BAFIKOL-327076 format. One line per field, with one value per residue: chain; residue in three letters; residue number from 1; x, y, z of N, C-alpha, C in turn. Coordinates in pm, whole numbers. Example, Ala and Ser with C-alpha at 12.3 -4.5 7.8 and 13.67 -1.06 7.14 Angstrom:
c: [A_A]
r: [ALA_SER]
k: [1_2]
neast: [1319_1285]
nnorth: [-569_-225]
nup: [780_708]
caeast: [1230_1367]
canorth: [-450_-106]
caup: [780_714]
ceast: [1320_1290]
cnorth: [-330_3]
cup: [780_787]
REM end
This chain:
c: [A_A_A_A_A_A_A_A_A_A_A_A_A_A_A_A_A_A_A_A_A_A_A_A_A_A_A_A_A_A_A_A_A_A_A_A_A_A_A_A_A_A_A_A_A_A_A_A_A_A_A_A_A_A_A_A_A_A_A_A_A_A_A_A_A_A_A_A_A_A_A_A_A_A_A_A_A_A_A_A_A_A_A_A_A_A_A_A_A_A_A_A_A_A_A_A_A_A_A_A_A_A_A_A_A_A_A_A_A_A_A_A_A_A_A_A_A_A_A_A_A_A_A_A_A_A_A_A_A_A_A_A_A_A_A_A_A_A_A_A_A_A_A_A_A_A_A_A_A_A_A_A_A_A_A_A_A_A_A_A_A_A_A_A_A_A_A_A_A_A_A_A_A_A_A_A_A_A_A_A_A_A_A_A_A_A_A_A_A_A_A_A_A_A_A_A_A_A_A_A_A_A_A_A_A_A_A_A_A_A_A_A_A_A_A_A_A_A_A_A_A_A_A_A_A_A_A_A_A_A_A_A_A_A_A_A_A_A_A_A_A_A_A_A_A_A_A_A_A_A_A_A_A_A_A_A_A_A_A_A_A_A_A_A_A_A_A_A_A_A_A_A_A_A_A_A_A_A_A_A_A_A_A_A_A_A_A_A_A_A_A_A_A_A_A_A_A_A_A_A_A_A_A_A_A_A_A_A_A_A_A_A_A_A_A_A_A_A_A_A_A_A_A_A_A_A_A_A_A_A_A_A_A_A_A_A_A_A_A_A_A_A_A_A_A_A_A_A_A_A_A_A_A_A_A_A_A_A_A_A]
r: [MET_THR_PRO_VAL_PRO_SER_THR_SER_ALA_PRO_GLN_LYS_ASN_ARG_ILE_THR_GLU_LEU_PHE_GLY_THR_ASP_VAL_PRO_VAL_VAL_LEU_GLY_PRO_PHE_GLY_GLY_VAL_SER_SER_VAL_GLU_LEU_THR_ALA_ALA_VAL_SER_ASP_GLY_GLY_GLY_LEU_GLY_SER_TYR_GLY_LEU_TYR_GLY_TYR_GLY_ALA_ASP_ALA_ILE_ARG_THR_THR_ALA_ALA_GLN_LEU_ARG_LYS_ALA_THR_PRO_LYS_PRO_PHE_ALA_LEU_ASN_LEU_TRP_VAL_PRO_THR_GLY_ASP_GLU_THR_THR_GLU_ILE_PRO_GLN_THR_ASP_PHE_GLU_HIS_TYR_VAL_GLN_ALA_LEU_LYS_PRO_TYR_PHE_ASP_GLU_VAL_GLY_LEU_PRO_LEU_PRO_GLU_MET_PRO_ASP_ARG_TYR_MET_PRO_ASP_PHE_ASP_GLU_GLN_VAL_ALA_ALA_THR_LEU_GLU_ALA_ARG_PRO_ALA_VAL_VAL_SER_PHE_VAL_PHE_GLY_VAL_PRO_ALA_PRO_ASP_LEU_VAL_GLU_ALA_ALA_HIS_ARG_ARG_GLY_ILE_VAL_LEU_VAL_GLY_THR_ALA_THR_THR_VAL_ASP_GLU_ALA_VAL_ALA_LEU_GLU_ALA_GLY_GLY_VAL_ASP_ALA_VAL_VAL_ALA_SER_GLY_SER_GLU_SER_GLY_GLY_HIS_ARG_VAL_SER_PHE_LEU_LYS_PRO_ALA_GLU_GLU_SER_LEU_VAL_GLY_THR_PHE_ALA_LEU_VAL_PRO_GLN_VAL_ALA_ASP_ALA_VAL_SER_ILE_PRO_VAL_ILE_ALA_ALA_GLY_GLY_ILE_VAL_ASP_ARG_ARG_GLY_TYR_ALA_ALA_ALA_ARG_ALA_LEU_GLY_ALA_ASP_ALA_VAL_GLN_VAL_GLY_SER_ALA_PHE_LEU_ALA_THR_ARG_GLU_SER_ALA_ALA_VAL_PRO_ALA_TYR_ARG_ASP_ILE_LEU_HIS_SER_PRO_ALA_ALA_GLN_GLU_THR_VAL_LEU_THR_ARG_THR_LEU_SER_GLY_ARG_LEU_ALA_ARG_GLY_ILE_PRO_ASN_ARG_ILE_ILE_THR_GLU_LEU_SER_LEU_THR_ALA_GLY_THR_ALA_PRO_PHE_PRO_VAL_GLN_ASN_TRP_LEU_THR_GLY_ARG_PHE_ARG_PRO_GLU_ALA_ALA_ALA_GLN_GLU_ASN_THR_ALA_LEU_MET_SER_LEU_TRP_ALA_GLY_GLN_ALA_ALA_SER_LEU_ILE_ARG_HIS_ASP_ALA_ALA_ALA_ASP_VAL_LEU_ALA_GLU_LEU_LEU_ALA_GLY_GLY_PRO_VAL_LEU]
k: [1_2_3_4_5_6_7_8_9_10_11_12_13_14_15_16_17_18_19_20_21_22_23_24_25_26_27_28_29_30_31_32_33_34_35_36_37_38_39_40_41_42_43_44_45_46_47_48_49_50_51_52_53_54_55_56_57_58_59_60_61_62_63_64_65_66_67_68_69_70_71_72_73_74_75_76_77_78_79_80_81_82_83_84_85_86_87_88_89_90_91_92_93_94_95_96_97_98_99_100_101_102_103_104_105_106_107_108_109_110_111_112_113_114_115_116_117_118_119_120_121_122_123_124_125_126_127_128_129_130_131_132_133_134_135_136_137_138_139_140_141_142_143_144_145_146_147_148_149_150_151_152_153_154_155_156_157_158_159_160_161_162_163_164_165_166_167_168_169_170_171_172_173_174_175_176_177_178_179_180_181_182_183_184_185_186_187_188_189_190_191_192_193_194_195_196_197_198_199_200_201_202_203_204_205_206_207_208_209_210_211_212_213_214_215_216_217_218_219_220_221_222_223_224_225_226_227_228_229_230_231_232_233_234_235_236_237_238_239_240_241_242_243_244_245_246_247_248_249_250_251_252_253_254_255_256_257_258_259_260_261_262_263_264_265_266_267_268_269_270_271_272_273_274_275_276_277_278_279_280_281_282_283_284_285_286_287_288_289_290_291_292_293_294_295_296_297_298_299_300_301_302_303_304_305_306_307_308_309_310_311_312_313_314_315_316_317_318_319_320_321_322_323_324_325_326_327_328_329_330_331_332_333_334_335_336_337_338_339_340_341_342_343_344_345_346_347_348_349_350_351_352_353_354_355_356_357_358_359_360]
neast: [-2223_-2331_-2375_-2186_-2298_-2206_-1990_-1929_-1985_-2055_-1784_-1755_-1575_-1374_-1249_-1403_-1627_-1522_-1460_-1700_-1753_-1811_-1634_-1299_-1096_-869_-806_-490_-350_-261_1_-36_-146_-397_-748_-1080_-1270_-1164_-1133_-1400_-1505_-1389_-1489_-1768_-1775_-1762_-1532_-1275_-1224_-943_-780_-498_-346_-107_75_-150_-323_-531_-773_-786_-813_-1065_-1225_-1176_-1276_-1546_-1606_-1567_-1770_-1989_-1954_-1971_-2175_-2063_-1825_-1500_-1143_-908_-572_-275_59_275_481_826_1033_1282_1269_1385_1335_1424_1665_1976_1975_2172_2221_1971_1963_2170_2064_1844_1966_2084_1869_1786_1795_1567_1349_1379_1330_1056_960_935_988_1259_1192_1126_1257_1046_821_764_797_613_268_133_127_-47_-255_-346_-437_-644_-829_-883_-997_-1218_-1355_-1446_-1409_-1477_-1252_-918_-598_-247_93_447_475_359_48_-8_-103_-313_-427_-520_-712_-887_-978_-1104_-1303_-1469_-1563_-1403_-1216_-883_-591_-269_61_301_638_789_789_830_744_473_391_443_256_12_32_14_-251_-391_-646_-620_-363_-152_52_320_495_826_793_611_491_592_665_879_770_896_974_1095_1349_1606_1486_1624_1705_1479_1353_1151_996_658_529_681_657_379_269_425_359_86_98_206_44_-283_-478_-660_-496_-368_-259_-4_163_291_53_-178_-360_-598_-445_-248_-418_-546_-323_-220_-435_-440_-207_-264_-360_-623_-727_-651_-436_-422_-233_-83_-230_-480_-399_-342_-584_-853_-995_-817_-594_-364_-186_-262_-22_137_-26_-19_248_241_97_273_572_775_704_803_1040_1155_1296_1461_1482_1611_1616_1412_1255_1396_1346_1334_1195_991_994_933_1217_1343_1455_1514_1556_1781_1969_1975_2070_2335_2419_2573_2476_2191_1897_1771_1478_1191_1266_1375_1157_970_1096_1127_863_774_812_731_441_387_540_391_151_234_279_532_706_965_1042_885_753_731_584_557_474_646_504_377_384_196_-46_-363_-606_-817_-1018_-1163_-1363_-1321_-1068_-1127_-1305_-1135_-944_-1110_-1192_-1023_-1147_-1332_-1162_-1144]
nnorth: [-1015_-785_-442_-195_80_425_566_821_1174_1331_1479_1676_1758_1861_1622_1417_1453_1388_1117_1014_965_990_1093_1231_1015_766_425_281_93_-247_-461_-793_-824_-715_-708_-815_-772_-560_-355_-318_-242_10_154_128_270_527_622_576_263_59_-177_-371_-492_-618_-875_-1012_-1199_-1173_-1321_-1342_-1074_-1015_-1183_-1079_-816_-874_-990_-770_-600_-743_-728_-458_-172_66_312_191_143_6_-101_-66_-156_32_-61_9_-18_-96_-345_-675_-917_-1158_-1401_-1585_-1946_-2038_-1815_-1790_-2027_-1972_-1755_-1882_-2077_-1915_-1850_-2087_-2176_-2056_-2159_-2421_-2385_-2327_-2552_-2601_-2706_-2616_-2369_-2403_-2238_-1985_-1922_-1653_-1364_-1182_-1092_-1016_-678_-542_-724_-715_-450_-453_-629_-487_-245_-356_-437_-200_-29_239_393_382_336_415_313_377_517_695_648_523_726_611_436_612_752_542_465_701_719_520_626_606_714_834_789_892_829_1004_1071_1291_1644_1688_1442_1452_1668_1556_1350_1491_1618_1393_1325_1221_1225_1289_1308_1115_1223_1080_1048_992_863_664_326_12_-25_217_432_566_712_889_951_762_575_622_881_1025_1073_1238_1390_1353_1590_1789_1741_1749_2028_2144_1995_2052_2320_2299_2161_2145_1958_1748_1666_1395_1312_1098_883_844_908_847_910_1153_1383_1367_1362_1616_1783_1720_1800_2072_2154_2153_1922_1747_1512_1221_935_623_363_173_190_88_-160_-288_-366_-594_-658_-670_-850_-924_-1151_-1258_-1246_-1060_-832_-806_-728_-477_-345_-334_-243_-290_-166_86_109_129_27_101_-111_-329_-596_-792_-771_-659_-401_-76_-59_12_-121_-308_-412_-748_-1089_-1200_-976_-868_-1079_-1114_-868_-890_-1054_-1100_-1021_-1011_-1085_-907_-689_-806_-1052_-1120_-1055_-1239_-1479_-1466_-1445_-1700_-1833_-1657_-1638_-1890_-1872_-1670_-1809_-1987_-1809_-1711_-1461_-1383_-1437_-1294_-1022_-731_-481_-139_194_494_601_399_318_468_350_253_122_-161_-204_-124_73_218_326_498_672_786_922_1111_1263_1468_1669_1877_2061_2387]
nup: [359_599_544_722_902_849_1088_1146_1128_816_638_412_118_-168_-233_-126_-279_-526_-493_-406_-139_222_410_432_428_344_298_315_49_70_-18_-47_210_203_268_198_394_556_365_290_537_585_366_416_649_564_447_193_103_19_-196_-242_-535_-597_-750_-832_-1071_-1369_-1332_-1052_-986_-1094_-936_-680_-704_-742_-496_-329_-420_-339_-68_5_-69_-120_-256_-362_-389_-621_-635_-828_-930_-1119_-1388_-1373_-1547_-1467_-1369_-1309_-1521_-1619_-1533_-1536_-1499_-1325_-1163_-1042_-891_-715_-567_-452_-291_-101_50_155_431_540_400_486_759_775_666_388_46_-178_-427_-782_-1076_-1198_-1479_-1502_-1289_-1205_-1255_-1583_-1662_-1839_-1858_-1596_-1587_-1777_-1656_-1423_-1517_-1637_-1411_-1309_-1065_-830_-798_-918_-803_-823_-784_-802_-1045_-1343_-1490_-1822_-2108_-2266_-2087_-1890_-2040_-2105_-1852_-1757_-1947_-1863_-1634_-1411_-1136_-1107_-914_-833_-692_-512_-411_-408_-490_-766_-871_-808_-969_-1220_-1220_-1213_-1461_-1614_-1604_-1382_-1124_-859_-606_-403_-148_-40_237_378_615_580_595_444_89_-60_-296_-506_-830_-1011_-922_-749_-465_-228_-261_-236_2_153_426_547_644_543_277_207_216_15_-213_-222_-291_-543_-722_-875_-839_-601_-291_-110_202_323_550_864_989_1224_1423_1556_1575_1374_1153_1170_1148_891_729_790_670_406_286_125_209_409_395_540_671_858_1104_1033_942_1177_1277_1359_1133_924_698_820_1023_1363_1522_1389_1412_1686_1724_1605_1795_2000_2197_2011_1777_1783_1649_1320_1004_692_418_162_159_164_-65_-274_-338_-187_133_423_745_1051_1220_1206_1255_998_835_958_923_641_569_615_422_114_-222_-262_-442_-732_-763_-941_-844_-589_-428_-520_-449_-161_-115_-146_95_297_331_447_678_800_838_1028_1223_1258_1318_1283_1027_857_654_813_759_840_945_1065_1278_1407_1671_1796_1763_1877_1854_1770_1590_1280_1261_1493_1446_1231_1363_1553_1390_1261_1470_1477_1353_1118_863_760]
caeast: [-2183_-2420_-2299_-2174_-2330_-2101_-1983_-1884_-2059_-1988_-1692_-1748_-1487_-1363_-1207_-1518_-1712_-1456_-1468_-1835_-1746_-1861_-1525_-1174_-1000_-844_-730_-373_-357_-155_40_-25_-227_-528_-861_-1212_-1339_-1115_-1167_-1544_-1531_-1354_-1588_-1896_-1762_-1766_-1407_-1248_-1147_-852_-732_-377_-351_25_84_-277_-353_-660_-885_-792_-866_-1210_-1286_-1167_-1371_-1680_-1621_-1582_-1904_-2085_-1931_-2007_-2233_-1996_-1706_-1372_-1032_-814_-439_-182_198_316_618_921_1131_1407_1246_1464_1235_1489_1801_2025_1943_2276_2196_1851_2000_2251_1976_1763_2049_2104_1747_1750_1764_1432_1259_1390_1270_909_924_898_1096_1307_1111_1189_1252_915_820_771_797_500_165_142_61_-158_-366_-399_-511_-768_-923_-921_-1091_-1340_-1424_-1504_-1418_-1492_-1119_-798_-479_-122_222_567_482_246_-20_4_-217_-427_-490_-594_-830_-980_-1039_-1197_-1418_-1554_-1604_-1315_-1126_-746_-507_-127_133_426_725_854_707_840_658_335_369_437_130_-95_46_-26_-396_-460_-745_-575_-230_-110_186_364_617_921_749_516_532_591_759_894_720_959_992_1177_1484_1612_1411_1713_1717_1342_1302_1097_898_520_487_752_610_239_242_491_276_-39_126_258_-57_-420_-565_-661_-378_-394_-137_21_289_296_-79_-238_-464_-661_-343_-192_-524_-564_-201_-214_-537_-400_-96_-312_-411_-768_-761_-537_-433_-371_-203_-48_-337_-582_-339_-343_-720_-892_-1050_-710_-547_-244_-209_-262_111_177_-103_33_372_204_46_375_685_859_662_874_1157_1143_1416_1446_1558_1583_1650_1300_1191_1482_1314_1340_1068_1003_927_988_1328_1333_1575_1548_1613_1917_2056_1994_2150_2475_2444_2600_2411_2045_1843_1701_1333_1102_1310_1385_1022_908_1160_1086_719_742_808_672_304_390_586_276_56_292_298_676_729_1106_1063_780_773_649_581_493_522_720_416_300_376_79_-167_-437_-735_-814_-1135_-1155_-1455_-1259_-961_-1194_-1358_-1021_-892_-1204_-1204_-941_-1241_-1326_-1070_-1203]
canorth: [-929_-671_-317_-125_220_522_600_958_1275_1364_1594_1686_1853_1825_1483_1329_1467_1314_973_972_918_1084_1153_1231_916_659_311_249_-41_-335_-570_-922_-834_-652_-798_-767_-726_-429_-260_-291_-172_151_213_137_373_659_652_501_141_28_-316_-382_-603_-667_-1020_-1071_-1216_-1120_-1393_-1305_-937_-1021_-1245_-985_-708_-926_-1006_-636_-550_-816_-690_-318_-98_196_317_138_159_-103_-42_-135_-112_64_-106_120_-44_-148_-478_-784_-1016_-1285_-1422_-1720_-2052_-2045_-1706_-1825_-2128_-1905_-1679_-1978_-2139_-1816_-1846_-2223_-2194_-2009_-2261_-2534_-2351_-2336_-2684_-2598_-2737_-2502_-2352_-2405_-2109_-1969_-1862_-1509_-1330_-1094_-1100_-920_-554_-513_-810_-659_-328_-490_-685_-380_-157_-435_-441_-67_26_384_453_300_409_362_344_357_579_764_557_561_807_532_383_724_777_429_471_814_686_433_696_567_818_785_849_858_839_1077_1085_1421_1743_1663_1329_1499_1749_1464_1277_1581_1634_1267_1313_1163_1315_1323_1255_1084_1269_974_1085_885_791_560_187_-57_14_355_416_668_670_980_936_648_593_679_1025_1079_1051_1363_1364_1387_1727_1878_1712_1784_2166_2172_1936_2129_2445_2274_2101_2195_1846_1720_1602_1301_1297_963_864_895_955_738_956_1282_1487_1357_1401_1761_1848_1702_1884_2212_2180_2160_1795_1733_1387_1145_792_561_222_91_186_-6_-293_-345_-400_-735_-680_-681_-986_-951_-1255_-1201_-1216_-935_-725_-790_-651_-338_-289_-354_-149_-315_-76_213_110_78_43_91_-227_-392_-737_-885_-763_-601_-259_-15_-63_39_-217_-336_-507_-881_-1170_-1219_-851_-859_-1179_-1087_-746_-930_-1146_-1034_-1079_-1019_-1083_-782_-693_-870_-1189_-1138_-1052_-1367_-1585_-1460_-1464_-1843_-1882_-1563_-1674_-2004_-1816_-1601_-1911_-2041_-1693_-1698_-1322_-1363_-1457_-1223_-879_-659_-343_-46_331_543_639_281_303_544_272_223_59_-288_-212_-21_182_299_402_606_769_857_1015_1219_1348_1585_1773_1931_2172_2477]
caup: [470_619_546_850_879_878_1229_1160_1053_690_629_267_49_-309_-254_-102_-397_-634_-466_-368_-1_322_487_355_479_248_347_236_-11_118_-106_21_332_189_291_158_514_596_259_302_663_568_276_486_750_501_378_70_121_-93_-199_-322_-630_-635_-765_-872_-1211_-1412_-1270_-910_-979_-1117_-819_-568_-727_-719_-351_-272_-454_-255_72_31_-180_-124_-344_-316_-483_-649_-649_-916_-939_-1256_-1418_-1381_-1652_-1412_-1314_-1366_-1557_-1650_-1482_-1569_-1404_-1222_-1068_-966_-793_-613_-480_-376_-188_5_131_193_574_574_349_578_889_769_616_247_-48_-256_-548_-913_-1143_-1263_-1613_-1480_-1147_-1180_-1359_-1692_-1620_-1929_-1819_-1471_-1620_-1847_-1559_-1330_-1586_-1655_-1283_-1289_-930_-831_-803_-936_-759_-878_-722_-883_-1176_-1406_-1584_-1962_-2156_-2311_-1966_-1830_-2123_-2092_-1719_-1752_-2032_-1782_-1513_-1300_-1085_-1099_-811_-840_-565_-528_-293_-424_-561_-909_-905_-803_-1089_-1333_-1214_-1257_-1606_-1676_-1611_-1267_-1066_-724_-582_-266_-111_49_307_407_736_542_598_317_-15_-103_-433_-589_-968_-1091_-870_-657_-341_-126_-286_-238_138_206_530_512_675_452_141_181_174_-113_-319_-229_-364_-678_-809_-855_-806_-458_-234_0_281_373_622_1000_1032_1300_1512_1526_1562_1239_1059_1174_1099_747_668_806_579_269_233_117_274_459_368_662_653_975_1205_985_934_1311_1320_1342_998_824_670_898_1123_1498_1573_1324_1473_1822_1716_1578_1921_2103_2192_1893_1669_1795_1561_1184_921_547_374_33_172_146_-196_-376_-342_-55_205_566_830_1184_1201_1266_1233_857_785_1011_862_498_556_624_312_-14_-339_-262_-578_-768_-773_-843_-815_-444_-373_-553_-370_-20_-115_-142_233_393_370_539_806_860_883_1151_1312_1278_1279_1251_883_785_626_911_713_933_938_1180_1389_1446_1816_1842_1737_2000_1829_1697_1503_1176_1293_1597_1382_1160_1459_1611_1290_1231_1588_1448_1315_980_842_663]
ceast: [-2280_-2340_-2300_-2205_-2213_-2106_-1948_-1971_-1984_-1898_-1663_-1645_-1469_-1319_-1320_-1616_-1654_-1475_-1610_-1840_-1801_-1750_-1394_-1065_-991_-765_-610_-384_-237_-125_54_-110_-354_-636_-990_-1283_-1295_-1151_-1314_-1574_-1500_-1453_-1724_-1893_-1756_-1640_-1395_-1163_-1063_-804_-612_-376_-213_24_-43_-285_-494_-777_-899_-846_-1017_-1282_-1288_-1266_-1514_-1706_-1640_-1720_-2011_-2075_-1975_-2071_-2161_-1876_-1584_-1269_-956_-680_-347_-42_232_457_710_1022_1262_1387_1335_1369_1294_1628_1846_1989_2045_2259_2075_1886_2085_2162_1889_1843_2073_1985_1706_1720_1622_1326_1261_1316_1118_863_879_1016_1140_1226_1194_1171_1119_930_827_751_682_395_189_62_-59_-281_-429_-487_-645_-872_-971_-1021_-1225_-1423_-1492_-1518_-1436_-1358_-1016_-680_-355_-5_333_560_354_178_-14_-119_-337_-501_-575_-723_-934_-1051_-1141_-1321_-1518_-1601_-1522_-1224_-987_-667_-364_-61_270_505_804_757_711_753_512_300_357_305_12_-89_2_-175_-465_-548_-709_-439_-209_32_236_498_701_887_663_576_526_687_759_870_773_978_1072_1324_1487_1543_1496_1731_1581_1275_1260_989_760_489_577_695_471_219_308_411_147_-20_159_153_-193_-518_-561_-539_-419_-263_-124_156_287_163_-155_-360_-514_-558_-281_-292_-535_-442_-192_-314_-498_-289_-137_-364_-564_-816_-634_-551_-360_-352_-189_-161_-449_-527_-344_-480_-753_-952_-942_-672_-417_-275_-201_-124_165_105_-55_161_341_151_149_485_777_826_729_991_1121_1273_1376_1537_1516_1589_1535_1241_1283_1452_1307_1201_1094_925_995_1098_1302_1456_1612_1606_1758_2011_2080_2073_2299_2516_2466_2516_2263_1994_1774_1550_1292_1145_1313_1246_950_965_1116_935_677_734_743_526_299_441_472_175_103_313_445_716_875_1133_958_826_677_644_502_554_585_634_336_288_259_-52_-232_-560_-721_-940_-1130_-1245_-1394_-1143_-1019_-1241_-1246_-965_-982_-1234_-1113_-1024_-1227_-1230_-1126_-1100]
cnorth: [-812_-542_-253_21_310_563_745_1051_1307_1486_1613_1790_1804_1682_1386_1338_1387_1164_923_915_1026_1158_1139_1143_802_548_288_109_-125_-443_-699_-935_-749_-755_-733_-707_-586_-322_-220_-212_-24_220_229_244_513_699_576_380_113_-115_-323_-508_-655_-820_-1087_-1082_-1169_-1188_-1355_-1164_-939_-1078_-1149_-872_-753_-944_-871_-580_-618_-768_-548_-254_34_193_254_158_28_-40_-129_-74_-88_12_15_103_-98_-285_-581_-900_-1153_-1288_-1562_-1821_-2059_-1934_-1737_-1925_-2069_-1830_-1771_-2038_-2043_-1811_-1984_-2239_-2153_-2102_-2383_-2506_-2363_-2467_-2688_-2639_-2611_-2490_-2367_-2269_-2095_-1916_-1711_-1481_-1238_-1118_-995_-795_-522_-599_-761_-537_-363_-543_-579_-285_-228_-435_-309_-28_177_452_347_387_337_400_313_417_647_667_612_637_724_468_491_749_667_431_584_789_598_500_662_683_758_863_799_878_899_1078_1216_1516_1717_1546_1370_1580_1659_1387_1365_1599_1509_1240_1249_1270_1360_1258_1230_1136_1176_1008_965_809_669_420_124_3_164_357_523_618_766_975_813_678_658_829_1096_1064_1182_1330_1417_1535_1832_1863_1767_1929_2203_2115_2014_2260_2421_2219_2159_2084_1820_1639_1517_1279_1155_957_927_945_837_784_1094_1393_1486_1400_1553_1833_1839_1793_2032_2250_2177_2031_1797_1608_1325_1000_725_412_145_80_92_-148_-365_-385_-545_-763_-699_-826_-1018_-1055_-1193_-1164_-1086_-818_-699_-706_-504_-268_-295_-248_-169_-221_60_223_54_104_42_-20_-271_-544_-832_-883_-718_-454_-205_-12_-40_-64_-231_-439_-640_-962_-1180_-1092_-838_-954_-1150_-959_-776_-1022_-1069_-1101_-1100_-1006_-949_-801_-724_-1011_-1213_-1140_-1184_-1478_-1583_-1478_-1609_-1893_-1786_-1597_-1793_-1961_-1745_-1702_-1975_-1934_-1680_-1558_-1293_-1372_-1386_-1083_-803_-511_-257_91_376_586_520_265_382_469_232_136_-70_-311_-96_98_275_382_521_715_851_959_1137_1306_1470_1699_1818_2048_2261_2524]
cup: [480_625_684_826_915_1023_1251_1077_925_703_480_222_-94_-329_-224_-219_-514_-617_-442_-227_94_395_411_415_379_318_257_177_30_14_-27_145_324_218_245_279_555_492_271_429_652_476_344_595_695_430_247_104_-1_-81_-293_-406_-670_-640_-812_-1024_-1242_-1343_-1123_-893_-997_-994_-701_-584_-702_-569_-283_-299_-368_-110_104_-90_-205_-219_-279_-426_-500_-684_-733_-907_-1086_-1280_-1436_-1494_-1600_-1347_-1385_-1395_-1589_-1588_-1523_-1460_-1291_-1118_-981_-856_-681_-514_-395_-262_-71_101_184_342_610_519_442_708_887_707_472_159_-121_-385_-674_-979_-1219_-1405_-1605_-1331_-1108_-1287_-1466_-1655_-1710_-1897_-1689_-1500_-1683_-1748_-1460_-1393_-1608_-1527_-1249_-1142_-939_-854_-835_-895_-808_-788_-822_-1022_-1220_-1502_-1726_-2008_-2199_-2194_-1900_-1908_-2108_-1957_-1710_-1838_-1957_-1653_-1391_-1264_-1068_-994_-829_-705_-589_-398_-298_-495_-711_-953_-904_-927_-1212_-1336_-1257_-1408_-1680_-1672_-1493_-1202_-924_-704_-434_-248_-1_111_345_535_702_555_460_217_-39_-254_-528_-732_-1054_-1049_-780_-525_-232_-142_-281_-102_202_308_493_531_614_311_113_141_43_-230_-335_-305_-511_-774_-779_-820_-655_-414_-114_74_333_442_759_1053_1095_1379_1471_1508_1423_1133_1053_1116_947_676_677_710_432_210_233_189_331_414_483_638_782_1076_1162_976_1068_1360_1290_1205_893_803_743_1005_1263_1552_1515_1391_1617_1822_1689_1702_2033_2096_2072_1779_1677_1698_1424_1110_774_498_234_43_137_7_-309_-400_-200_9_354_647_964_1168_1272_1223_1085_796_831_940_714_474_558_510_183_-123_-329_-405_-606_-762_-917_-804_-664_-380_-400_-466_-225_-7_-121_3_332_427_467_676_877_914_1013_1257_1354_1230_1248_1102_799_745_715_874_811_916_1068_1297_1442_1597_1876_1822_1869_1977_1750_1614_1404_1208_1398_1541_1307_1255_1520_1513_1275_1352_1575_1394_1172_975_732_563]
REM end
């Protein structure tokens, strides 16, 4: 892939110096719909491209990192989910069969057989960490917790910058104390999973523009604002409130460089993007997305499996639903400002954000 030159004048500050980028814009990492093309496009455009590694084993991480290095000479981030300790790693066979049967209509609809119980529902986190550190990306970002001290030390020894994600001020303070180099202040407007870890997600729903200035006052490390930021107005507002950078998900997800199928991108560009809901039905953890038939139906069903069992189960048919562009059975993660999306190219999204101008 030929690198795309930066489309925006540099806007240097302490976070661009930390990341080695030209502009203070970070691509939100997507679990399941990250793409090498989009990550590289954001990095080549002067920002920090990010790639979500949820569900990736060690070999897939190594392959992805190699593909990213081939696609862009610029810095990029790899993103990991920190185990919270409340994951359900084993369930009885009878419970598994009960949860599978509850989802049978959706497997039937996309033409897939029911899955058998796996040996495990997620890759081993230590194996993920080892492969990620081996890949030596410029940045490793984390959600759902504080990385362990030995991980922080090992990353810093390799020259890797660490970024944590907070949904409350207390989480941001904990992340700084844990040794991360920057923190994402993720407001409740954000699409996808609510990545709270000190209190339940339902008790940590602080809006971006209430959260950002409080976090900026509470920590000394750089702050990255996330949630409800789609255009130059959101960029300028976040920077004025104390954010050193912004992290943007939905607007980039809607571009042709993303791994989202065309039908998903069409919904992000449609009036349907005006409404989002918080739900546990698709993964077992609270997440924000555009409501569709499966969310509605599963909301009426008792006994949704816990995380990560539910995420693994629905993850058996959601990719096939996406391949068939059956948006009724997909996870349509999106933030609350998705209806403001106007662009379908990553370079145009970058240009729009940065038109908010440098903030002194």
